[in-house]
Each structure stands twice: as structure tokens, then as C-alpha cells.
All heavy atoms as an XYZ file, in Angstrom:
495
protein
N      -8.497     -7.301      3.944
C      -8.311     -6.117      3.115
C      -7.809     -4.976      3.988
O      -8.396     -4.675      5.025
C      -9.610     -5.713      2.415
O     -10.039     -6.796      1.591
C      -9.418     -4.460      1.568
N      -6.727     -4.348      3.543
C      -6.126     -3.229      4.276
C      -6.558     -1.931      3.601
O      -6.401     -1.770      2.385
C      -4.594     -3.359      4.304
C      -4.202     -4.652      5.053
C      -3.949     -2.127      4.930
C      -2.747     -5.003      4.947
N      -7.079     -0.975      4.388
C      -7.560      0.295      3.849
C      -6.792      1.500      4.386
O      -6.998      2.632      3.904
C      -9.069      0.491      4.097
C      -9.872     -0.596      3.396
C      -9.372      0.505      5.574
N      -5.919      1.300      5.393
C      -5.179      2.418      5.978
C      -4.048      1.855      6.840
O      -4.069      0.690      7.227
C      -6.083      3.287      6.838
C      -5.479      4.625      7.197
O      -4.370      4.948      6.715
O      -6.102      5.368      7.978
N      -3.086      2.726      7.127
C      -2.001      2.422      8.069
C      -1.974      3.553      9.081
O      -1.932      4.721      8.720
C      -0.655      2.309      7.327
C      -0.647      1.194      6.322
C      -0.912      1.438      4.997
C      -0.383     -0.106      6.727
C      -0.927      0.401      4.063
C      -0.391     -1.159      5.821
C      -0.671     -0.891      4.479
N      -2.011      3.222     10.363
C      -2.119      4.211     11.433
C      -0.802      4.910     11.716
O       0.278      4.351     11.566
C      -2.587      3.546     12.726
C      -3.997      3.024     12.632
O      -4.766      3.534     11.789
O      -4.328      2.103     13.392
N      -0.916      6.167     12.160
C       0.168      6.948     12.747
C       1.342      7.210     11.822
O       2.484      7.295     12.270
C       0.663      6.278     14.035
C      -0.449      6.105     15.046
O      -1.269      6.985     15.209
N      -0.477      4.980     15.706
N       1.086      7.352     10.536
C       2.177      7.700      9.619
C       2.506      9.192      9.709
O       1.702     10.000     10.142
N       3.717      9.533      9.293
C       4.120     10.935      9.249
C       4.568     11.287      7.840
O       5.007     10.433      7.076
C       5.227     11.215     10.269
O       6.332     10.380     10.005
N       4.458     12.551      7.495
C       4.796     13.006      6.147
C       6.200     12.566      5.744
O       7.156     12.714      6.507
C       4.714     14.548      6.065
C       4.985     15.081      4.694
C       4.840     16.589      4.623
O       4.324     17.202      5.555
O       5.297     17.152      3.609
N       6.327     11.947      4.563
C       7.598     11.489      4.053
C       7.978     10.071      4.483
O       8.957      9.511      3.975
N       7.232      9.502      5.384
C       7.530      8.143      5.868
C       7.320      7.135      4.751
O       6.333      7.197      4.024
C       6.628      7.797      7.053
C       6.840      6.408      7.603
C       5.916      6.102      8.776
O       5.144      6.937      9.233
N       5.999      4.888      9.271
N       8.226      6.172      4.638
C       8.123      5.098      3.648
C       7.875      3.789      4.383
O       8.514      3.515      5.402
C       9.426      4.966      2.837
O       9.641      6.199      2.130
C       9.353      3.817      1.848
N       6.941      3.004      3.874
C       6.696      1.673      4.422
C       6.729      0.657      3.287
O       6.413      0.976      2.145
C       5.355      1.574      5.191
C       4.171      1.908      4.291
C       5.385      2.443      6.421
C       2.822      1.655      4.960
N       7.164     -0.545      3.618
C       7.177     -1.660      2.656
C       6.334     -2.780      3.252
O       6.608     -3.232      4.369
C       8.600     -2.141      2.362
C       8.580     -3.334      1.409
C       9.457     -1.027      1.800
N       5.320     -3.207      2.513
C       4.456     -4.299      2.944
C       4.919     -5.552      2.219
O       5.053     -5.541      0.985
C       2.970     -4.017      2.620
C       2.510     -2.750      3.365
C       2.101     -5.192      2.993
C       2.649     -1.502      2.608
N       5.178     -6.611      2.949
C       5.593     -7.893      2.391
C       4.506     -8.907      2.719
O       4.235     -9.166      3.896
C       6.951     -8.363      2.954
C       8.029     -7.290      2.709
C       7.357     -9.702      2.356
C       9.319     -7.537      3.466
N       3.891     -9.478      1.691
C       2.824    -10.452      1.903
C       3.397    -11.792      2.344
O       4.324    -12.303      1.727
C       1.992    -10.621      0.638
N       2.842    -12.329      3.417
C       3.257    -13.633      3.923
C       2.224    -14.727      3.580
O       2.330    -15.840      4.061
C       3.476    -13.596      5.419
C       4.710    -12.812      5.788
O       5.723    -12.899      5.093
N       4.630    -12.035      6.831
N       1.200    -14.350      2.805
C       0.161    -15.291      2.429
C      -0.502    -14.827      1.129
O      -0.067    -13.849      0.540
C      -0.886    -15.434      3.546
C      -1.527    -14.098      3.905
O      -1.831    -13.292      3.004
O      -1.742    -13.849      5.100
N      -1.546    -15.515      0.722
C      -2.265    -15.134     -0.498
C      -3.604    -14.473     -0.178
O      -4.482    -14.396     -1.024
C      -2.514    -16.361     -1.389
O      -3.265    -17.322     -0.640
C      -1.221    -16.982     -1.852
N      -3.745    -13.976      1.036
C      -5.019    -13.408      1.486
C      -4.915    -11.931      1.834
O      -5.761    -11.413      2.564
C      -5.553    -14.184      2.690
C      -5.645    -15.663      2.458
N      -6.571    -16.217      1.628
C      -4.884    -16.676      2.921
C      -6.389    -17.525      1.591
N      -5.375    -17.824      2.381
N      -3.886    -11.235      1.353
C      -3.680     -9.826      1.669
C      -4.037     -8.972      0.468
O      -3.466     -9.132     -0.603
C      -2.223     -9.574      2.083
O      -1.883    -10.415      3.183
C      -2.000     -8.122      2.461
N      -4.983     -8.067      0.646
C      -5.363     -7.118     -0.410
C      -5.235     -5.713      0.138
O      -5.715     -5.406      1.226
C      -6.810     -7.365     -0.880
O      -6.909     -8.690     -1.397
C      -7.206     -6.363     -1.956
N      -4.574     -4.846     -0.641
C      -4.471     -3.429     -0.296
C      -5.526     -2.714     -1.132
O      -5.524     -2.813     -2.376
C      -3.070     -2.873     -0.605
C      -1.962     -3.760     -0.005
C      -2.973     -1.418     -0.139
C      -1.995     -3.875      1.495
N      -6.425     -1.993     -0.470
C      -7.547     -1.343     -1.162
C      -7.181      0.066     -1.605
O      -6.769      0.890     -0.799
C      -8.777     -1.321     -0.265
C      -9.998     -0.755     -0.950
C     -11.223     -0.837     -0.086
O     -11.341     -1.687      0.779
N     -12.155      0.071     -0.311
N      -7.364      0.319     -2.877
C      -7.130      1.647     -3.437
C      -8.378      2.524     -3.266
O      -9.499      2.016     -3.312
C      -6.828      1.533     -4.934
C      -6.697      2.881     -5.596
O      -5.674      3.543     -5.379
O      -7.641      3.308     -6.294
N      -8.141      3.806     -3.083
C      -9.227      4.768     -3.156
C     -10.163      4.835     -1.973
O     -11.216      5.445     -2.066
N      -9.817      4.211     -0.878
C     -10.640      4.319      0.313
C     -10.427      5.672      0.984
O     -10.838      5.874      2.115
C     -10.341      3.169      1.278
N      -9.733      6.560      0.302
C      -9.490      7.879      0.820
C      -8.074      8.108      1.294
O      -7.597      9.228      1.288
N      -7.373      7.044      1.692
C      -6.036      7.241      2.248
C      -4.942      6.458      1.540
O      -3.775      6.686      1.811
C      -6.013      6.936      3.755
C      -6.865      7.907      4.538
C      -6.469      5.520      4.023
N      -5.292      5.528      0.656
C      -4.276      4.779     -0.085
C      -4.530      4.976     -1.584
O      -5.637      4.747     -2.063
C      -4.315      3.267      0.252
C      -4.016      3.040      1.727
C      -3.343      2.498     -0.624
C      -4.140      1.612      2.192
N      -3.495      5.424     -2.283
C      -3.601      5.647     -3.728
C      -2.571      4.770     -4.432
O      -1.368      4.993     -4.316
C      -3.397      7.122     -4.057
C      -4.448      7.994     -3.474
N      -5.712      8.073     -3.992
C      -4.437      8.780     -2.377
C      -6.444      8.899     -3.242
N      -5.682      9.333     -2.248
N      -3.066      3.759     -5.151
C      -2.204      2.815     -5.835
C      -2.116      3.151     -7.333
O      -3.075      3.685     -7.915
C      -2.736      1.382     -5.675
C      -2.867      0.885     -4.240
C      -3.471     -0.518     -4.222
C      -1.523      0.907     -3.528
N      -0.991      2.799     -7.950
C      -0.840      2.987     -9.394
C      -1.920      2.182    -10.102
O      -2.203      1.051     -9.734
C       0.545      2.521     -9.866
C       1.657      3.368     -9.293
O       1.466      4.501     -8.903
N       2.859      2.803     -9.240
N      -2.541      2.790    -11.102
C      -3.602      2.118    -11.835
C      -4.959      2.209    -11.165
O      -5.961      1.740    -11.712
N      -5.009      2.778     -9.979
C      -6.270      2.976     -9.238
C      -7.067      1.691     -9.053
O      -8.289      1.694     -9.110
C      -7.131      4.044     -9.937
O      -6.470      5.277     -9.952
N      -6.358      0.587     -8.828
C      -7.030     -0.684     -8.571
C      -6.432     -1.325     -7.318
O      -5.280     -1.103     -6.990
C      -6.887     -1.667     -9.755
O      -5.500     -1.915     -9.987
C      -7.518     -1.125    -11.017
N      -7.235     -2.141     -6.655
C      -6.756     -2.885     -5.481
C      -5.596     -3.791     -5.870
O      -5.486     -4.227     -7.020
C      -7.878     -3.735     -4.895
C      -9.044     -2.886     -4.369
O      -8.914     -1.647     -4.284
O     -10.078     -3.501     -4.051
N      -4.731     -4.099     -4.923
C      -3.597     -4.984     -5.140
C      -3.812     -6.239     -4.296
O      -3.646     -6.211     -3.075
C      -2.295     -4.288     -4.784
C      -1.038     -5.097     -5.003
C      -0.991     -6.173     -5.876
C       0.115     -4.765     -4.317
C       0.178     -6.900     -6.069
C       1.307     -5.476     -4.505
C       1.334     -6.552     -5.385
N      -4.220     -7.340     -4.950
C      -4.366     -8.634     -4.270
C      -2.992     -9.285     -4.265
O      -2.542     -9.806     -5.271
C      -5.384     -9.493     -5.004
N      -2.343     -9.249     -3.124
C      -0.957     -9.706     -3.010
C      -0.872    -11.211     -2.879
O      -1.767    -11.857     -2.343
C      -0.289     -9.025     -1.820
C      -0.279     -7.506     -1.921
S       0.433     -6.705     -0.465
C       2.187     -6.883     -0.850
N       0.222    -11.751     -3.394
C       0.558    -13.171     -3.268
C       1.756    -13.286     -2.326
O       2.464    -12.298     -2.099
C       0.944    -13.738     -4.628
C       0.119    -14.939     -5.025
O      -0.552    -15.507     -4.163
O       0.162    -15.286     -6.217
N       2.027    -14.442     -1.823
C       3.171    -14.649     -0.933
C       4.448    -14.128     -1.581
O       4.755    -14.475     -2.734
C       3.314    -16.144     -0.598
O       2.102    -16.598     -0.024
C       4.469    -16.383      0.351
N       5.164    -13.263     -0.880
C       6.428    -12.714     -1.353
C       6.295    -11.407     -2.124
O       7.300    -10.735     -2.376
N       5.084    -11.015     -2.519
C       4.894     -9.714     -3.179
C       5.211     -8.597     -2.201
O       5.026     -8.754     -0.989
C       3.455     -9.551     -3.659
C       3.062    -10.451     -4.815
O       3.952    -11.123     -5.373
O       1.859    -10.476     -5.152
N       5.667     -7.466     -2.738
C       5.907     -6.293     -1.885
C       5.221     -5.079     -2.463
O       5.008     -4.978     -3.681
C       7.408     -5.998     -1.723
O       7.952     -5.614     -2.975
C       8.161     -7.184     -1.141
N       4.888     -4.136     -1.608
C       4.301     -2.865     -1.996
C       4.992     -1.774     -1.163
O       5.086     -1.901      0.060
C       2.798     -2.850     -1.727
C       2.086     -1.546     -2.055
C       2.082     -1.283     -3.552
C       0.644     -1.599     -1.530
N       5.465     -0.723     -1.834
C       6.112      0.391     -1.159
C       5.231      1.613     -1.272
O       4.784      1.975     -2.357
C       7.494      0.675     -1.781
O       8.270     -0.526     -1.731
C       8.225      1.779     -1.018
N       4.982      2.249     -0.117
C       4.129      3.435     -0.042
C       4.870      4.550      0.696
O       5.665      4.282      1.603
C       2.836      3.120      0.709
C       1.969      1.992      0.174
C       0.903      1.615      1.203
C       1.327      2.385     -1.130
N       4.561      5.796      0.325
C       5.092      6.976      1.016
C       3.914      7.841      1.458
O       2.954      8.045      0.701
C       6.026      7.798      0.087
C       6.427      9.104      0.750
C       7.258      6.991     -0.265
N       4.003      8.348      2.675
C       2.966      9.213      3.224
C       3.205     10.634      2.726
O       4.304     11.177      2.857
C       3.012      9.176      4.754
C       1.934      9.939      5.443
C       0.659      9.140      5.457
N      -0.312      9.754      6.345
C      -1.265      9.098      6.934
N      -1.394      7.806      6.754
N      -2.113      9.710      7.709
N       2.178     11.235      2.104
C       2.354     12.593      1.611
C       1.775     13.619      2.582
O       1.288     13.262      3.652
C       1.813     12.754      0.191
C       0.301     12.676      0.102
O      -0.373     12.678      1.151
O      -0.209     12.591     -1.023
N       1.838     14.876      2.202
C       1.475     15.972      3.109
C       0.007     15.977      3.492
O      -0.345     16.486      4.541
C       1.853     17.311      2.496
N      -0.855     15.428      2.662
C      -2.291     15.470      2.996
C      -2.772     14.149      3.603
O      -3.938     13.800      3.512
C      -3.129     15.882      1.788
C      -3.109     14.847      0.679
O      -2.418     13.832      0.807
O      -3.810     15.068     -0.324
N      -1.889     13.427      4.235
C      -2.168     12.207      5.013
C      -2.645     11.024      4.156
O      -3.333     10.149      4.665
C      -3.161     12.453      6.166
O      -4.451     12.743      5.641
C      -2.686     13.556      7.108
N      -2.261     10.983      2.902
C      -2.553      9.815      2.082
C      -1.271      9.033      1.833
O      -0.174      9.590      1.837
C      -3.186     10.178      0.734
O      -2.340     11.076      0.039
C      -4.553     10.830      0.900
N      -1.414      7.727      1.644
C      -0.311      6.853      1.293
C      -0.308      6.700     -0.220
O      -1.330      6.363     -0.816
C      -0.484      5.491      1.950
C      -0.338      5.522      3.434
C      -1.329      5.544      4.364
C       0.906      5.554      4.169
N      -0.787      5.567      5.631
C       0.592      5.557      5.532
C       2.244      5.542      3.802
C       1.543      5.592      6.537
C       3.209      5.553      4.790
C       2.853      5.582      6.138
N       0.827      6.943     -0.854
C       0.959      6.905     -2.311
C       1.949      5.814     -2.694
O       3.077      5.753     -2.155
C       1.423      8.275     -2.845
C       1.586      8.247     -4.349
C       0.466      9.379     -2.418
N       1.550      4.956     -3.635
C       2.436      3.876     -4.078
C       3.651      4.442     -4.832
O       3.501      5.289     -5.711
C       1.668      2.943     -5.017
C       2.534      1.815     -5.555
C       1.807      0.856     -6.472
O       0.553      0.918     -6.569
O       2.484      0.022     -7.090
N       4.816      3.938     -4.476
C       6.036      4.311     -5.193
C       6.670      3.103     -5.882
O       7.592      3.257     -6.662
C       7.073      4.963     -4.250
O       7.394      4.053     -3.204
C       6.537      6.253     -3.685
N       6.173      1.907     -5.575
C       6.691      0.698     -6.231
C       6.077     -0.562     -5.711
O       5.482     -0.585     -4.640
N       6.191     -1.604     -6.533
C       5.725     -2.934     -6.112
C       6.541     -3.976     -6.828
O       7.095     -3.732     -7.892
C       4.241     -3.132     -6.366
C       3.862     -3.266     -7.822
C       2.400     -3.635     -8.026
N       1.494     -2.550     -7.731
C       0.158     -2.644     -7.759
N      -0.400     -3.792     -8.084
N      -0.594     -1.604     -7.472
N       6.595     -5.153     -6.222
C       7.239     -6.296     -6.845
C       6.265     -7.468     -6.743
O       5.766     -7.774     -5.661
C       8.535     -6.674     -6.143
C       9.249     -7.831     -6.825
S      10.631     -8.474     -5.862
C       9.784     -9.254     -4.505
N       5.990     -8.069     -7.886
C       5.117     -9.223     -7.936
C       5.973    -10.434     -8.231
O       6.704    -10.450     -9.221
C       4.016     -9.043     -9.012
C       3.155    -10.283     -9.094
C       3.200     -7.799     -8.705
N       5.912    -11.424     -7.365
C       6.719    -12.645     -7.530
C       6.027    -13.621     -8.432
O       4.909    -13.812     -8.520
C       7.027    -13.290     -6.198
C       7.946    -12.416     -5.420
C       8.386    -13.131     -4.175
N       9.735    -12.647     -3.950
C      10.742    -13.382     -3.620
N      10.595    -14.662     -3.414
N      11.931    -12.874     -3.432
């Protein structure tokens, strides 16, 4: 389970690509805010796009579920 990404800067965009079925991005741990306010249990090939905002949180801007 992933709860944060280190050393981000304001406006930075990251794309997470799952290479397995064991990757979960946790919502609401204080630094990651996902659409729907629920964790994202990723499957192989799923992607999640996040942008770092001014108050040091990562905000979801898109996802693709395969």
C-alpha cells in the first residue's frame, strides 16, 4: 500500500503504472486525495495520474483501469 511519494514539488505530475495486482494507493492518509475518496487497488496495466498541489498533497487528475 502506497501512502505518499517523497520529494514532490508544487505542480509536479506523476503517473503510476501498476506492474502487478498487489499495488494499492491509499486515499486520505493526509497526502493523497483520490477521486471518490476511496483507495485504488490497481491491477496490472492500470495507471493513476497525480499532481502535487501547493499544500503538499497529491491530487488525482486521472486514472485508466484496464
